[in-house]
NUNU-78887 format. One line per field, with one value per residue (C-alpha): residue number from 0; residue in one letter; x, y, z. Coordinates in steps of 0.05 Angstrom, whole numbers, always signed. Layout:
nr	[NUM,...]
rest	[A,...]
x	[X,...]
y	[Y,...]
z	[Z,...]
//
This chain:
nr	[0,1,2,3,4,5,6,7,8,9,10,11,12,13,14,15,16,17,18,19,20,21,22,23,24,25,26,27,28,29,30,31,32,33,34,35,36,37,38,39,40,41,42,43,44,45,46,47,48,49,50,51,52,53,54,55,56,57,58,59,60,61,62,63,64,65,66,67,68,69,70,71,72,73,74,75,76,77,78,79,80,81,82,83,84,85,86,87,88,89,90,91,92,93,94,95,96,97,98,99,100,101,102,103,104,105,106,107,108,109,110,111,112,113,114,115,116,117,118,119,120,121,122,123,124,125,126,127,128,129,130,131,132,133,134,135,136,137,138,139,140,141,142,143,144,145,146,147,148,149,150,151,152,153,154,155,156,157,158,159,160,161,162,163,164,165,166,167,168,169,170,171,172,173,174,175,176,177,178,179,180,181,182,183,184,185,186,187,188,189,190,191,192,193,194,195,196,197,198,199,200,201,202,203,204,205,206]
rest	[M,E,A,L,K,Q,F,G,T,V,P,V,D,V,G,V,L,E,T,L,F,T,S,Y,K,Y,P,Q,K,K,I,A,N,L,E,Q,K,G,S,L,I,R,L,K,K,G,L,Y,V,V,S,P,M,V,S,N,Q,L,L,S,V,E,L,I,A,N,H,L,Y,G,P,S,Y,V,S,M,Q,A,A,L,R,H,Y,G,L,I,P,E,S,V,H,T,T,T,S,L,T,F,K,T,A,K,I,Y,N,N,S,I,G,R,F,E,Y,I,H,C,T,S,D,Y,Y,S,I,G,V,R,Q,V,V,D,N,D,C,A,Y,L,I,A,S,P,E,K,A,L,C,D,L,I,V,Y,T,P,Q,L,R,L,R,Y,V,K,N,I,E,V,Y,L,E,E,D,I,R,F,D,M,D,E,F,Y,K,M,D,A,T,V,F,E,Q,C,A,H,V,S,K,K,K,S,E,I,N,N,L,I,K,L,L,K,R]
x	[+6,+70,+27,-2,+68,+78,+28,+66,+29,-8,-84,-109,-174,-216,-211,-135,-140,-187,-134,-90,-143,-168,-155,-209,-282,-303,-245,-287,-297,-222,-214,-268,-231,-165,-200,-229,-159,-132,-86,-126,-155,-218,-215,-282,-324,-277,-213,-164,-94,-48,-39,+29,+33,+38,+75,+123,+115,+81,+17,+18,-46,-26,-22,-88,-122,-100,-127,-193,-218,-184,-157,-141,-82,-71,-74,-92,-74,-54,-2,+22,+31,+68,+118,+124,+96,+41,+48,-21,-35,-87,-147,-176,-136,-165,-153,-176,-208,-244,-296,-355,-340,-337,-322,-297,-290,-251,-207,-147,-183,-227,-215,-249,-249,-265,-286,-247,-244,-196,-155,-144,-131,-70,-30,+26,+17,+77,+90,+127,+160,+164,+185,+177,+105,+84,+29,+5,+8,+2,+66,+70,+47,-13,-33,-35,-76,-124,-133,-150,-194,-233,-243,-316,-330,-256,-250,-181,-194,-130,-56,-58,-115,-71,-13,-55,-86,-17,+17,-39,-95,-55,+14,+49,+125,+136,+210,+189,+132,+180,+219,+157,+149,+102,+91,+44,+4,-1,-27,-78,-101,-113,-164,-188,-253,-215,-171,-164,-144,-89,-66,-60,-17,+28,+33,+53,+105,+136,+132]
y	[+34,-7,-67,-28,-12,-84,-73,-15,+11,-54,-50,-95,-132,-118,-191,-186,-122,-155,-207,-151,-130,-196,-170,-117,-135,-102,-104,-68,-10,-4,-4,+50,+90,+84,+107,+167,+185,+181,+122,+79,+101,+66,+48,+12,-30,-79,-54,-5,+22,+47,+122,+149,+184,+115,+75,+131,+109,+144,+110,+77,+90,+33,-16,+10,+4,-69,-86,-48,-90,-146,-178,-110,-70,+6,+36,+95,+165,+140,+93,+142,+195,+143,+134,+210,+205,+257,+323,+331,+308,+253,+255,+186,+122,+80,+5,-50,-114,-173,-168,-120,-46,-9,+58,+73,+141,+147,+198,+176,+191,+163,+92,+70,-1,-13,-81,-114,-184,-233,-243,-168,-161,-207,-167,-120,-122,-112,-129,-72,-84,-20,-19,-95,-89,-113,-85,-94,-37,-32,-25,+44,+13,-23,+40,+80,+26,+23,+98,+98,+35,+53,+128,+134,+170,+174,+161,+166,+143,+168,+169,+245,+241,+196,+244,+305,+266,+247,+314,+363,+329,+289,+321,+254,+252,+237,+221,+163,+144,+130,+82,+40,-34,-46,-118,-97,-53,-111,-158,-106,-93,-167,-172,-101,-68,-9,-48,+9,+61,+15,-1,+74,+78,+24,+62,+126,+88,+57,+119]
z	[+1006,+997,+979,+920,+892,+870,+813,+783,+722,+707,+713,+769,+779,+841,+861,+865,+905,+955,+971,+997,+1047,+1076,+1146,+1135,+1149,+1083,+1033,+981,+1029,+1036,+960,+953,+1006,+968,+905,+942,+968,+897,+911,+862,+796,+772,+698,+694,+740,+775,+743,+775,+765,+820,+820,+796,+864,+896,+843,+824,+752,+694,+670,+601,+561,+514,+572,+600,+532,+525,+594,+590,+532,+495,+455,+425,+400,+401,+331,+286,+311,+380,+350,+298,+352,+395,+338,+327,+256,+265,+304,+335,+406,+410,+458,+443,+448,+391,+388,+341,+365,+333,+388,+390,+384,+451,+483,+554,+586,+651,+687,+644,+578,+524,+498,+434,+406,+332,+307,+251,+222,+254,+190,+185,+260,+259,+209,+232,+307,+353,+426,+461,+528,+570,+644,+648,+620,+551,+508,+437,+387,+311,+271,+237,+171,+203,+243,+178,+143,+202,+200,+126,+129,+192,+185,+163,+97,+80,+5,-26,-97,-129,-110,-107,-55,-12,-18,+2,+59,+88,+77,+92,+130,+181,+170,+166,+168,+94,+102,+147,+100,+43,+88,+104,+90,+32,+54,+111,+63,+13,+67,+90,+18,+9,+65,+79,+57,+26,-23,-74,-21,+6,-64,-77,-14,-43,-109,-73,-32,-94,-137]
//
């Protein structure tokens, strides 16, 4: 059990785990046994994370999301909630990737990956270091752009529509909105598929 603690909250590959149990005839059997006991949590085939009961550390859904499928960064409601910009709790951790779209369900939760173009992907992404672990997450501005751009059937043709969407639909912290950096919005508008919506966001910000 002490050997598992070294991984902390970082997801670990089955191949790495097997190196801990070379003295066992069937290392994979030992890993399955640790999963059964709840010492290891299976995230997907071949990828595990050490249980908080063993590591004595809280799991990071952001770190898990990055490791489950990448390159990717956490965004949309999950990122906005992370920054305290929306009040509702979030049940799906949504990330953007320039790879194929994907969904994973495991005992930690639901992880969704939305495809975007590589030029759009690179805008407004931050690396956050937490408990000696680093993960990628959208800046507040990029997370908001991603939410507007990648929510299907969301059409915000006028500035008033944007205002109602922020204040009433997602209950965004408007004091924080008016402090946002228009540069990220401008970069997103330049390459995104919802140029007019993002431009309306910029108009509201600068009003």
